[in-house]
N, C-alpha and C positions, 0 to 999 in steps of 0.2 A: 282517049286513052281508056282502056279497060283495066280495072283494079279489082282483084279478088282479096277479100279480107277473111282471115281464118282465126277462129277462137279454138285453139287445140284442146283435145280431150280424147280419151280412149273410149269412154262410154257414149259421150255426146260431143260432137264437134260442130260448132257453128260455122257457117260460111255465108258470105255475101258478095255479090258482084255489083259494082257501080261503074257508071260511065261518066267520064269527065270530058265535057265539051265546052269550049269557050268560057271557061271559068265556072261552069255550072255542073253540079253533080246530080245524077239521077240513078235510082235503083233499077237494076236489070232483073235480079233474082236473089233469093236468099233462102236459107233453110237450115236444117240441123240433121247431120248424118249420125246415126246411132249404130253401135255394135252390140251384139247380144253378150251379156255378161257370162252366159253359159259356155261360150266359145273359148277355146284355148287362147291365151294371150297373143301368141304368134299369128293366129288366124284373124284375130281382131285387128292387129297391125296390118296384116295383108289386105284386109277389107278397106282400111283407111287409105293405104297406098293405091289400091285400085280406084277408089272414089276420087281421090285427088287427081289421078291421071285423067279420069273421065271429065272432071271439072275443067281442067286445063285444056283438054281437047275440045270441049264444047264451047268455051268462052274465049279462048286464045288471048289470055291477059297480057298486058304490057308489064305488069308487076303483080306480085303476090305479097301481101302484108300479113305477117303472123304475129300474134301476141307472144311476148316473152313470158316465161313462167315466174310466178312469185308465190311461194307457199311458206308460211311461217310455222305451221303446226304439223300438218299431216305428211310425213315423209313418204309413206306408202303411196298416197295419191300423187304426190309430186313425182315419184319415180315412174309410175305408169303414164302419167300425162307427159312426162319428159320423153318417154319412149315414143309415144304417139307424135309428139312434136318433132322428134328426130326423123321419123318416117316421113312426115310432111316436108321437112326441109330437104331430105334426100330426094324425094319425088320431084319437088320443084327444081332442084339443081339438075336432075337428070333431064328435065324438060327444057332446060336452058332458058328459064324465065327469071327475070330480075326478082330478087327476094329481099325484103326488108323486115325488121323486127321492131316492135314497140313494146315498152313496158305498160302495165295497166295505168300507171301514173301519167305517162306520156299521152295515152289515149284519152284519159279523163280531161287532162289539161287542154288538149287540142280540141275536143268536142264541146266541152262545157266552159272552158276558161278557168276551171278550178280543179286542181289535182286530187282533191279529196271528195269530189262529187260522188253521190251515191248512184246506184244502178238505175233508179228511176229517172234521175236528172239526165244521165247520159242517154237513156232510151228516149226521153222526151225530145232531147236535142236531135237525135237521129231522125225521129219522126219529122221534126220541124225542118231540119236542113235538107232532107230529101223530099220534102213536101208530100208526105204520106198521110193517108187518112187515119191510120192507126199505127201504134207501135208494132213493129214486126215481132212475131212470135215464132218459136219460143225465144226466151231471153238470149240464148246462144247465138241466134241469127242476128238479133239486134246488136249484140256485142261485136260480131264479125263485121257488120256494116260500119260500126264506129271505128274499127281498126282500118278498114278500107278508106274511110273519110280522113282518118289521120294522115294517111299517105298523101291523099289529094291536097290537104292543106300544107303539109310539110314540104311537098314537092314544089308548091308555089313559092314558099319562103326560101327554100334552098336554091331555087333557080331564079329567084327574084322576079317572079311572074305575079304581079299584083294588080 
């Protein structure tokens, strides 16, 4: 099974691709897609749409896992990230690929066993779980891999494959 994880953002969007085979996960690829802040907002969203289409075409995922939004303070940031997330969801829907969403709490709990784990703890677990030599950089890519891993683990539990 191929799983793409996405950490949405309009300026920086983390993405990670993992493969699940016989109960083991391995990283295929990861990165961070960036849009230029000087571009008009609609052009930035269009670039995100085009990138997601390319990502789906390249890796032919069985599922795409996207992080849900949680912002307590900055409504302007929440709005623009929400727009980017909407474009991501629409693009995945148009590609007719299964889509799931996880809150940051669900991701932290799934990866570290602790819902209030800090960023470093989650990144260290991503490194360990995927047997990587180092933590994926930038942070957005490591976060996206954690989101993909969350699906791999919840899929097992939800389908009682242990």
